[in-house]
Each structure stands twice: as structure tokens, then as C-alpha cells.
Residue, then its C-alpha position, 0 to 999 in steps of 0.5 A: m365682029f360685034v365691036a366692029i359693027q357696034f362702032t360702025a353704027i355709032f360712027i354712022l349715027i354721029l356722022t349723019g346727025s347732031i351729037f347734042p340736041s338743042d331740046i333741053f329734055k333730050l339733052t338732060i336725058m343724054i347727060l343722065f345716061g352719060l353720068f350713068a355710064l361714068w358711074s359704071m366705069y367708076v365702079h370698075r375703076f375705069r378699067f374696062n374693055a370694049l371687046p367682050e372678052l373678060r380680062d384676067d384680073s376681072s371681078l364681078k361687080t354687083s354694086g352701084p349701077y350693077r344693082f339695077v342692070r347687068h350692062p349699064m354701059y350698054t344701057s347708056l349707049i342704047f338710050i344716048s344713041f336713041i336720043w341721037v336718032i329721034n333728034d334728027f330722025s330718018i328711017f335710015r338712022l332708025a335702021i342703023w340704031i336697030i342694027l346697033l340694038i341687035t348687036i348690043h343684045l348679041k354681044s351681051e349674050y356672048e359676054e354673059q356666057l363668058l361671065i357664067k364660066k368665070f363666075p359661078e355666082y353669075p346665074q344667081y346675079k342674073t335672077r336678081t337684075k334685068k339686062f338693060i332696063p331696070f324692072i323691065y328687060 
């Protein structure tokens, strides 16, 4: 359910506005968070799953972008989609983004429950890192 809501919200944001902002500042932010997402995919050797379930051969990553946040892909998605919203702002698009944000938060909570079950060291890792925004949250 989380994945369906997440992809529906992303699809709506893409359909209702411009994907690439003309403003160089917003475009730079998008590119930087896109690179952050690629970095996290690289750490996983481009083996990741859109579903919150863990793969049998998964391992706990705590290096690279995972030193700063526990969910760098979600961090990238949050900020890139926020750029989409502010680039072509409407209350409707903001509401969709808030739904996306809530979904990502709930999905990450579910994933963390699975990670705690599979990796006994995960609670310790949680104490050292923030969920989405370094030093903040």
C-alpha cells in the first residue's frame, strides 16, 4: 500500500507540473539530491527494492550517505519532489506532497522495524544517525 501511494503521489506531481525547473538554484538542488540518491544506490551496488521488504541477501549499510541519514533515497525523493512543488506551486500539489511525505515517513517506520529484526546492530546505528535530514531529523 505504501508503495502504491508513494508512486501515485510522484506520478501526480510529475503530471501536474514541470519536472525540471528553469531556475538554476532549484535545478542545482535537484541535481545534488539526484547525485545523493545515486550515491546511495552505488553503495548498494544498484541492488535495491522499491518495496519495504528486505531482500534475503541484504546487508546493513552504514557508510557513504548512510553515515549521514538512514534513508538517503527517501531524503532525495523528499527534496526533489519539494522542488517540483515550489516550482509550480498550488495548494493541490502541496497536499499531494504532504501525502507523499507522510507515506515516506510511515514506510520508513515499517522498514526500520524489519531492519531491527534482521540486524541486531540497527538500534545502535539509529542512535548515531538521523532519519532523513542530517543533524535535524
